[in-house]
VMD Tcl script that draws the C-alpha trace (Angstrom):
set ca {
  {0.18 -6.61 10.36}
  {1.80 -4.72 13.19}
  {0.65 -3.26 15.98}
  {1.68 -2.17 20.12}
  {1.07 -0.73 22.91}
  {1.48 2.89 21.48}
  {0.13 1.89 18.16}
  {-2.76 -0.17 18.14}
  {-3.60 0.07 15.01}
  {-2.23 -2.22 12.88}
  {-0.75 -1.44 9.69}
  {-1.09 -3.71 6.74}
  {2.37 -3.73 4.72}
  {2.12 -4.67 1.08}
  {5.28 -5.29 -0.53}
  {5.38 -5.04 -4.28}
  {7.97 -5.45 -7.15}
  {8.04 -4.70 -10.99}
  {6.60 -8.13 -11.42}
  {3.64 -7.90 -8.97}
  {0.11 -8.02 -10.32}
  {-1.45 -4.26 -10.36}
  {-4.73 -5.84 -10.34}
  {-3.67 -8.31 -7.42}
  {-2.16 -5.93 -5.42}
  {-5.26 -3.73 -5.61}
  {-7.47 -6.39 -4.58}
  {-5.28 -7.31 -1.55}
  {-5.40 -3.26 -0.65}
  {-9.14 -2.82 -1.18}
  {-9.69 -5.73 1.15}
  {-7.78 -4.03 3.74}
  {-8.53 -0.91 3.61}
  {-12.73 -2.15 3.96}
  {-11.58 -3.73 7.17}
  {-8.87 -1.68 8.70}
  {-8.34 2.47 8.35}
  {-4.81 2.50 6.43}
  {-2.23 0.28 4.97}
  {1.29 0.68 3.52}
  {2.58 -0.14 0.04}
  {6.28 -0.49 -0.43}
  {8.30 -0.60 -3.30}
  {11.80 -0.34 -4.74}
  {12.88 0.72 -8.02}
  {11.02 2.58 -10.99}
  {8.85 -0.63 -11.83}
  {7.54 -1.47 -8.60}
  {6.81 1.81 -8.09}
  {4.97 1.90 -10.98}
  {3.11 -1.35 -10.16}
  {2.43 -0.09 -6.76}
  {0.84 3.71 -8.09}
  {-1.54 1.36 -10.78}
  {-2.44 -0.53 -7.62}
  {-3.69 2.56 -5.97}
  {-5.29 3.88 -9.08}
  {-7.45 0.34 -9.89}
  {-7.79 -0.10 -5.53}
  {-10.09 3.24 -5.82}
  {-12.57 1.68 -9.03}
  {-12.90 -1.50 -6.18}
  {-13.74 0.50 -3.49}
  {-16.55 2.73 -5.28}
  {-19.11 0.29 -4.72}
  {-18.29 0.75 -1.09}
  {-18.52 4.49 -1.01}
  {-14.94 3.99 0.11}
  {-12.03 6.40 -1.33}
  {-8.56 6.84 -0.70}
  {-5.74 9.25 0.02}
  {-2.17 7.96 -0.94}
  {0.71 9.66 1.03}
  {4.27 9.20 -0.71}
  {7.67 8.89 1.55}
  {11.22 7.62 1.41}
  {11.78 4.51 3.07}
  {15.18 2.46 3.65}
  {14.90 -0.95 3.20}
  {16.74 -4.28 3.81}
  {16.80 -6.42 0.63}
  {19.19 -9.31 1.27}
  {22.45 -7.71 2.79}
  {21.98 -4.63 1.36}
  {19.85 -1.39 2.47}
  {18.19 -0.16 -0.71}
  {16.07 3.40 -0.72}
  {12.37 2.68 -2.05}
  {8.78 4.24 -1.80}
  {6.36 4.05 0.77}
  {2.94 4.51 -0.21}
  {0.73 5.58 3.24}
  {-2.89 4.90 2.03}
  {-5.77 6.20 3.83}
  {-9.52 5.23 3.45}
  {-12.11 8.02 3.57}
  {-15.51 8.13 2.67}
  {-16.57 9.09 -0.64}
}
mol new
graphics top color blue
foreach p $ca { graphics top sphere $p radius 0.5 }
foreach p [lrange $ca 0 end-1] q [lrange $ca 1 end] { graphics top cylinder $p $q radius 0.2 }
display resetview
């Protein structure tokens, strides 16, 4: 998690790959959103983005019992992977009361 003096609210970043288990990512996302207002998911490539979006959908069902719903705001992001810079997708996920 990161935070600083200008933005004291920490943001949890989950990095998802094409091999990520969407149920596990959803569990991590749900746990973060139970404690914090928002989280971020980063993914590079079609397979990784597919797993990330599935995780967001699954997390909604995990949070339903807590009367928490979420919204997801996609954006492009440049990420350093090794020595290369790649364009990926960042999903800003924010909770809202159901």
